[in-house]
C-alpha positions as CSV (number, residue, x, y, z in Angstrom):
1,X,11.8,27.6,10.2
2,X,8.2,26.8,9.3
3,X,7.3,23.3,9.0
4,X,6.2,22.3,5.4
5,X,3.3,20.0,5.1
6,X,4.4,16.6,4.1
7,X,2.7,13.8,2.1
8,X,2.7,10.4,3.8
9,X,5.1,9.0,0.9
10,X,7.6,11.7,2.2
11,X,7.1,11.1,6.0
12,X,7.9,7.4,5.1
13,X,11.3,8.2,4.5
14,X,12.1,11.3,6.5
15,X,9.4,11.6,9.3
16,X,9.7,14.7,11.5
17,X,13.4,14.8,11.8
18,X,16.1,14.3,9.1
19,X,18.8,11.6,10.1
20,X,20.2,11.1,13.6
21,X,20.6,14.5,15.1
22,X,24.1,14.0,17.1
23,X,26.0,13.0,14.4
24,X,23.9,13.5,11.2
25,X,23.7,9.7,10.2
26,X,21.3,9.2,7.6
27,X,20.2,6.0,9.0
28,X,19.0,5.5,12.7
29,X,21.7,3.9,14.6
30,X,21.1,0.3,16.0
31,X,21.5,0.5,19.9
32,X,22.4,-3.0,20.9
33,X,22.4,-2.4,24.5
34,X,20.1,-4.2,27.2
35,X,20.7,-1.4,29.5
36,X,21.8,2.2,29.9
37,X,24.2,3.9,32.3
38,X,22.4,6.6,34.6
39,X,24.5,9.8,35.6
40,X,22.4,10.8,38.4
41,X,21.3,9.0,41.4
42,X,18.1,11.0,41.8
43,X,17.0,11.3,38.1
44,X,17.3,8.6,35.4
45,X,17.8,9.4,31.6
46,X,15.4,8.8,29.1
47,X,16.2,5.3,28.6
48,X,17.2,2.3,31.2
49,X,16.5,-0.9,30.2
50,X,15.8,-1.9,26.7
51,X,12.3,-3.8,27.5
52,X,11.1,-0.3,28.8
53,X,12.7,1.8,25.9
54,X,15.4,1.6,23.3
55,X,16.3,4.4,21.1
56,X,16.2,2.5,18.0
57,X,12.8,1.1,18.8
58,X,11.6,4.6,19.9
59,X,12.5,6.0,16.5
60,X,10.3,3.4,14.8
61,X,7.5,4.1,17.3
62,X,7.6,7.6,16.8
63,X,7.6,7.3,13.1
64,X,4.3,4.9,12.8
65,X,2.6,7.3,15.3
66,X,3.6,10.0,12.9
67,X,2.2,8.1,10.0
68,X,-1.0,7.3,11.7
69,X,-1.5,10.8,13.0
70,X,-1.7,9.3,16.5
71,X,-0.4,10.0,20.0
72,X,1.6,7.0,20.7
73,X,3.3,4.3,19.0
74,X,4.5,0.8,20.0
75,X,6.6,-2.0,18.5
76,X,6.1,-5.4,19.3
77,X,7.6,-8.7,18.7
78,X,4.9,-9.6,16.3
79,X,1.6,-9.1,14.9
80,X,-0.1,-11.2,17.4
81,X,1.8,-9.4,20.2
82,X,0.5,-6.0,19.3
83,X,-3.2,-7.4,18.8
84,X,-2.8,-9.6,22.1
85,X,-1.5,-6.5,24.0
86,X,-4.1,-4.3,22.7
87,X,-7.0,-6.8,24.0
88,X,-5.2,-7.1,27.1
89,X,-6.4,-3.7,28.0
90,X,-9.8,-5.5,28.6
91,X,-10.7,-6.8,32.0
92,X,-12.4,-9.9,33.4
93,X,-16.3,-9.6,32.9
94,X,-15.8,-7.6,29.6
95,X,-17.0,-8.3,26.2
96,X,-15.6,-7.5,22.8
97,X,-17.3,-7.8,19.2
98,X,-14.9,-9.2,16.7
99,X,-15.5,-9.3,12.8
100,X,-16.5,-12.4,11.8
101,X,-13.9,-13.1,9.1
102,X,-10.9,-12.2,11.2
103,X,-7.3,-13.4,10.8
104,X,-7.1,-17.2,12.2
105,X,-4.5,-16.0,15.0
106,X,-6.7,-13.3,16.2
107,X,-9.5,-15.8,16.1
108,X,-7.5,-18.2,18.1
109,X,-6.6,-15.6,20.7
110,X,-10.0,-14.3,21.2
111,X,-11.9,-17.7,21.4
112,X,-9.1,-19.6,23.3
113,X,-7.2,-17.3,25.4
114,X,-9.0,-14.4,26.5
115,X,-12.0,-16.7,27.4
116,X,-9.5,-18.2,30.0
117,X,-9.5,-14.6,31.8
118,X,-13.6,-14.2,31.5
119,X,-13.3,-11.9,28.8
120,X,-16.3,-12.8,26.7
121,X,-16.5,-12.3,22.7
122,X,-19.1,-12.4,19.9
123,X,-18.2,-12.7,16.3
124,X,-20.3,-10.3,14.2
125,X,-20.7,-9.4,10.4
126,X,-19.1,-6.0,10.7
127,X,-20.5,-5.2,7.0
128,X,-23.8,-4.9,8.5
129,X,-24.2,-2.0,11.0
130,X,-27.4,-3.1,12.5
131,X,-26.0,-6.5,13.2
132,X,-23.1,-5.1,15.0
133,X,-25.3,-2.4,16.9
134,X,-27.8,-5.3,18.0
135,X,-24.7,-7.7,19.2
136,X,-23.6,-4.7,21.8
137,X,-24.1,-6.0,25.3
138,X,-24.0,-4.1,28.6
139,X,-20.4,-5.0,29.1
140,X,-19.1,-4.5,25.7
141,X,-16.0,-2.6,26.0
142,X,-14.3,-2.8,22.7
143,X,-15.3,-3.4,18.9
144,X,-12.3,-5.1,16.7
145,X,-12.3,-4.6,13.1
146,X,-10.3,-5.8,9.9
147,X,-11.1,-3.8,6.7
148,X,-10.5,-5.3,4.3
149,X,-10.7,-8.5,6.1
150,X,-8.5,-11.5,5.7
151,X,-8.8,-13.4,3.3
152,X,-12.3,-12.5,1.9
153,X,-11.7,-8.7,1.6
154,X,-15.1,-7.7,3.2
155,X,-15.4,-4.0,4.0
156,X,-16.5,-2.6,7.2
157,X,-18.0,1.0,7.5
158,X,-15.3,2.6,9.8
159,X,-17.3,5.7,10.4
160,X,-20.5,3.6,11.2
161,X,-18.7,1.5,13.4
162,X,-17.1,4.3,15.5
163,X,-20.4,6.0,15.9
164,X,-22.0,2.8,17.4
165,X,-19.0,2.3,19.6
166,X,-18.7,5.9,20.9
167,X,-22.7,5.7,21.5
168,X,-22.1,2.6,23.8
169,X,-18.8,4.0,25.3
170,X,-16.8,1.5,23.5
171,X,-13.1,1.6,22.2
172,X,-12.6,0.9,18.5
173,X,-9.5,-1.4,17.4
174,X,-8.8,-1.5,13.8
175,X,-6.3,-3.9,12.1
176,X,-4.8,-2.0,9.3
177,X,-2.4,-4.2,8.1
178,X,-3.6,-4.7,4.5
179,X,-4.1,-1.1,3.7
180,X,-1.2,0.7,5.7
181,X,-0.9,4.3,6.6
182,X,-0.4,4.9,2.7
183,X,-4.0,3.9,1.9
184,X,-6.1,4.1,5.2
185,X,-6.0,6.2,8.4
186,X,-8.5,4.8,10.9
187,X,-7.6,7.2,13.5
188,X,-8.8,10.0,11.3
189,X,-12.1,8.2,11.1
190,X,-12.3,8.0,15.0
191,X,-10.7,4.6,15.8
192,X,-9.0,4.3,19.1
193,X,-6.3,2.0,18.3
194,X,-4.8,1.0,14.9
195,X,-2.7,-2.2,14.7
196,X,-0.3,-3.6,12.1
197,X,1.4,-6.9,11.4
198,X,4.4,-5.0,10.4
199,X,5.9,-8.2,9.1
200,X,3.9,-7.6,5.9
201,X,3.9,-4.5,4.0
202,X,5.6,-2.1,6.3
203,X,8.7,-4.4,6.3
204,X,8.2,-5.7,2.8
205,X,11.2,-7.8,2.3
206,X,10.1,-11.0,4.3
207,X,13.0,-10.7,6.9
208,X,11.3,-9.2,10.0
209,X,8.5,-10.3,12.3
210,X,7.1,-7.1,14.0
211,X,3.8,-5.8,15.2
212,X,3.0,-2.2,15.6
213,X,0.2,-0.4,17.4
214,X,-0.8,3.4,17.8
215,X,-3.2,5.1,20.1
216,X,-5.5,8.0,19.2
217,X,-4.8,9.8,22.8
218,X,-2.1,9.9,25.3
219,X,-4.2,8.4,28.2
220,X,-4.9,5.2,26.1
221,X,-1.2,5.2,25.3
222,X,0.1,5.2,28.8
223,X,-2.2,2.1,29.5
224,X,-0.7,0.3,26.5
225,X,2.6,1.4,27.5
226,X,2.2,-0.4,30.7
227,X,0.7,-3.5,29.0
228,X,3.8,-3.4,26.6
229,X,6.2,-3.0,29.4
230,X,4.7,-5.5,31.7
231,X,4.0,-8.1,29.1
232,X,7.6,-7.5,27.7
233,X,6.9,-8.7,24.0
234,X,8.9,-5.9,22.4
235,X,10.6,-5.6,19.2
236,X,14.5,-5.6,19.3
237,X,16.9,-3.0,18.0
238,X,18.0,-4.8,15.2
239,X,14.5,-5.7,13.7
240,X,13.2,-2.1,14.5
241,X,16.2,-1.1,12.2
242,X,15.5,-3.2,9.6
243,X,11.7,-2.3,9.8
244,X,12.7,1.4,9.6
245,X,14.5,0.9,6.5
246,X,11.5,-1.3,4.9
247,X,9.1,1.4,5.7
248,X,11.0,3.9,3.4
249,X,10.2,2.1,0.1
250,X,6.6,1.3,1.1
251,X,5.0,4.0,-1.1
252,X,6.8,3.1,-4.2
253,X,6.4,-0.9,-3.5
254,X,2.6,-0.7,-2.6
255,X,1.5,1.5,-5.5
256,X,3.3,-0.7,-7.9
257,X,2.0,-3.9,-6.7
258,X,-1.7,-2.4,-6.3
259,X,-1.4,-1.7,-9.8
260,X,-0.5,-5.2,-10.8
261,X,-3.1,-6.4,-8.5
262,X,-5.8,-4.7,-10.4
263,X,-4.5,-6.1,-13.8
264,X,-4.5,-9.6,-12.3
265,X,-7.9,-9.1,-10.9
266,X,-9.2,-8.1,-14.1
267,X,-7.9,-11.2,-15.7
268,X,-9.1,-13.6,-13.2
269,X,-12.7,-12.2,-13.3
270,X,-13.0,-13.4,-16.9
271,X,-11.3,-16.8,-16.5
272,X,-13.9,-19.7,-16.8
273,X,-12.2,-21.6,-14.0
274,X,-12.5,-18.8,-11.4
275,X,-15.8,-18.7,-9.5
276,X,-15.1,-15.6,-7.6
277,X,-12.6,-12.7,-6.9
278,X,-12.3,-11.1,-3.6
279,X,-10.8,-7.4,-4.1
280,X,-12.2,-4.1,-3.1
281,X,-11.0,-2.8,-6.3
282,X,-13.7,-4.5,-8.3
283,X,-17.0,-2.0,-8.8
284,X,-19.3,-5.0,-8.1
285,X,-17.7,-5.7,-4.7
286,X,-20.4,-5.0,-1.9
287,X,-18.1,-2.8,-0.2
288,X,-16.7,-1.0,-3.1
289,X,-18.4,2.4,-2.3
290,X,-17.5,2.5,1.3
291,X,-14.0,1.6,0.6
292,X,-13.6,4.1,-1.8
293,X,-14.8,6.7,0.8
294,X,-12.6,5.9,3.5
295,X,-9.4,4.4,1.8
296,X,-7.1,6.1,-0.8
297,X,-6.2,2.7,-2.4
298,X,-7.3,-0.8,-3.0
299,X,-4.1,-2.8,-2.3
300,X,-2.3,-5.6,-3.6
301,X,-4.1,-8.4,-1.8
302,X,-7.0,-10.5,-3.5
303,X,-8.4,-14.1,-3.0
304,X,-9.7,-16.1,-5.6
305,X,-12.3,-19.1,-5.7
306,X,-11.6,-22.3,-7.6
307,X,-14.0,-25.0,-7.8
308,X,-12.6,-27.3,-5.4
309,X,-9.4,-28.5,-3.4
310,X,-8.1,-30.5,-6.4
311,X,-8.0,-27.5,-8.8
312,X,-6.5,-25.3,-6.0
313,X,-3.8,-28.0,-5.4
314,X,-3.1,-28.1,-9.1
315,X,-2.8,-24.4,-9.4
316,X,-0.2,-24.3,-6.6
317,X,1.8,-27.4,-7.8
318,X,2.0,-25.8,-11.4
319,X,2.4,-21.9,-10.7
320,X,6.1,-20.8,-11.0
321,X,6.8,-17.4,-10.0
322,X,5.2,-16.8,-6.7
323,X,6.4,-18.5,-3.4
324,X,3.8,-20.7,-1.6
325,X,4.1,-19.6,1.8
326,X,2.4,-18.1,4.9
327,X,2.2,-14.3,5.0
328,X,2.0,-11.4,2.5
329,X,3.3,-7.9,1.5
330,X,6.6,-8.6,0.4
331,X,8.5,-7.7,-2.8
332,X,8.0,-11.2,-4.0
333,X,4.5,-12.4,-4.8
334,X,3.3,-14.8,-2.1
335,X,0.4,-17.5,-2.8
336,X,-1.4,-18.6,0.3
337,X,-3.9,-21.4,1.1
338,X,-5.9,-20.0,4.1
339,X,-7.4,-23.4,4.9
340,X,-4.1,-24.6,6.2
341,X,-2.3,-21.5,6.7
342,X,-3.6,-18.2,7.8
343,X,-6.8,-19.8,8.9
344,X,-5.5,-23.2,10.1
345,X,-6.3,-22.5,13.8
346,X,-10.1,-21.8,12.8
347,X,-12.5,-25.0,12.8
348,X,-13.5,-26.0,9.3
349,X,-17.1,-25.5,9.9
350,X,-16.1,-21.9,11.1
351,X,-14.0,-21.4,8.0
352,X,-16.6,-22.3,5.7
353,X,-19.4,-19.9,7.3
354,X,-17.0,-17.2,6.6
355,X,-16.4,-18.5,2.8
356,X,-12.9,-19.9,3.4
357,X,-13.6,-22.9,1.5
358,X,-11.2,-25.6,0.2
359,X,-10.9,-24.1,-3.3
360,X,-9.9,-20.5,-1.9
361,X,-6.4,-19.2,-2.4
362,X,-5.3,-15.7,-1.2
363,X,-2.5,-13.8,-3.5
364,X,-0.4,-11.1,-2.4
365,X,1.1,-9.3,-5.6
366,X,4.9,-8.5,-5.4
367,X,6.9,-6.4,-7.7
368,X,7.4,-9.0,-10.4
369,X,6.7,-7.8,-14.3
370,X,2.9,-8.0,-14.2
371,X,2.8,-9.5,-17.7
372,X,5.0,-12.4,-16.2
373,X,2.6,-13.1,-13.6
374,X,-0.5,-13.2,-15.7
375,X,1.5,-15.8,-18.0
376,X,2.3,-17.9,-15.2
377,X,-1.2,-17.8,-13.8
378,X,-2.6,-18.7,-17.4
379,X,-0.5,-22.1,-17.7
380,X,-1.3,-22.8,-13.9
381,X,-5.0,-22.4,-14.4
382,X,-4.8,-24.3,-17.9
383,X,-3.1,-27.1,-16.1
384,X,-5.6,-26.9,-13.1
385,X,-8.7,-26.9,-15.2
386,X,-7.5,-29.9,-17.2
387,X,-6.6,-31.9,-13.9
388,X,-10.0,-30.7,-12.3
389,X,-11.7,-32.3,-15.6
390,X,-9.8,-35.4,-15.1
391,X,-10.8,-35.8,-11.6
392,X,-14.4,-35.1,-12.4
393,X,-14.6,-37.7,-14.9
394,X,-13.0,-40.4,-12.7
395,X,-15.4,-39.6,-9.9
């Protein structure tokens, strides 16, 4: 039978196989076994110990590899475990370029952990290809990118960075958490490893901590497999199952929340208290054209700038629908304060260099009715505006 070409939305649900082959079960079974009996003294089966491989985790790893059109997929205990394991492909004496406005946990790992192993780094504004090219050193072995970046939604030209990397014999790592395989496929643009905090959109229900990685070629996959097995920070069977279930609805979830995000962004762009909105779906965004070229959607995360901490606090205190929490990409809207949440590990002066000020809020749009979210934002901003005016007059 000829294989019919499938869109990514269909692949999220079915993948390359329909259900579990031995029984016909629609859902992948949860193999809660730490070890596996071997029938032969001389030749082991495909699974021997669940740190090295588990059938439920394997189904997940195969699925993300297919979705990202890569060679090998890997499931880790968290997004940071996936990122850390990929960066552990580097060796003492190597150098890595990292996008300036990177996630706070990645910043911490690069600046405080990698340095202990004599792996040097340079933070670079990846939106400027000339700056990135100038930052390459003789020992640069990898370029690490987030696009859109967290939380200021800056856009990196993936094709341009890949050209720089290949010209200098460097690997390219891309954190694709915000876009997912639904909207962006970095491996198709030449990247070597794509990474996900699968806790976010791929799971979608605030119930799993997980990380995923996909390599473009088999040889790099073998190296990352060695790191995964040696480091041991693998995703358990139960969480692998939950993540597989969550991924089935990603297409519907992300499309709906992205439509709502655009409506909310348009509303905020005209509000007098909002100083700036960061979202690649705005035509005036400096990376708009590049993002349109390399992505199929604009996503459901945006950040917005209020005048100061007092206004941000008043907004958080009075908004009613979203949860105020760390994380993003769930069915419920999540409001975050990067200064004390996602980027708390970054020193204040480093945050401010990156535009992460005390008035910045990040919003991940869920599946609530859009008009309800706007009405909630409107009353909270009115309160924040009045509160700010009072504070200003007192000072």
